[in-house]
N, C-alpha and C positions, 0 to 999 in steps of 0.2 A: 117512360121505364117499362121495359119488356117483362115478360112472364118469368124467364130464367133467372133474373136477379133478384125476384121477390121470394120471401120466405113462403113455405107452403101452408104454415099455420100462424097464427097471429103471434106467438111468443118465441119462435124459432128464428135461428139465424142461418144465413146461407153459409155453405161450407166452403172453405178455400184451401183445403190441403191437398189438392192436387188430383183427387179422384182415385182412379185404380192404377193410374201410371207410378205412383209412389209404392204401391204394393207390389207391382211387378218387379220393380228394382230391387226389392228387398229379399226376393226369392225364397220366402219361407224359413230363413235361417233366424232363430231366435237369440237374442243376446241374453247370455247367462253370465252374470256377474261371477267373479271367481271369490271363493270365500275366503277371508282373511283369516290367517292362522296367527294365533298368540306367539309373538317373537320370544317371549320369556319361556314358555312351554316348549318351544323347539329348541331353545339353548340350555334346557334342563336346569332352569334356574327356579330353585324351590322357595326361597324366601327373597322379598326385596327389602333391604334395610335402608335406613336413611343415609347411611355412610356410603352407599353406592351412588355417587353423585352422577357419575357418567350415564347410568341406566335413568334415573330419576329425571335428569334434564331432557332426555328425549321424549318425556311425555308432557312437557310443558310447551305451550305456545310462545311467541315472542312477547305477547302483552302479559305473560305471567299466569294465564290460565291453566287449568288442568284439562288435558285432550280428554276427549269421551271414548269410550269402548267402541263407538261405531266408526270414529276416526281412525283410531289406532288398531283396532282389530284385537285387543287383548282379551283375554277370558275375565269372567267376573272375579275369580279368585286374586289373580294378579292386579286387576284394577284397584281393589280394596287395599292391597299392599301398596301399591304406588301412590294412592291417595293419602294414605297414613304416612309415609315417607315424606311426600312433599309437603303435608303440613306439620310434621316434625321439624323439618329443615327451614320452613317459614318461622316456627318458633324460636329456633336457635340462630336466627338470623343468617343462615347460610344461603337460604334463597329469598329474594325478595317478594312481598305481596302482590306487587305490580311490577310490570316491565318498565 
């Protein structure tokens, strides 16, 4: 075993990330993710009601789970309204509890 393949310290591991060549191809441009905009705020929807089934269904996964704010990009106010509308629809048997 030669000296280059050994870790320098007893607990460390060797680096296999390509060294400085990977940094050169990146050219210093940092990836900044685009901020998600609440679709309901953009459409000027003030209140989400349980009767607006087209809107409510877009925030459900195929399995019947409520999609999170992180995934959909909705604001906290509309996420609470969506959650209440979905739960009301489930109680009225309009939407299933599971997909």
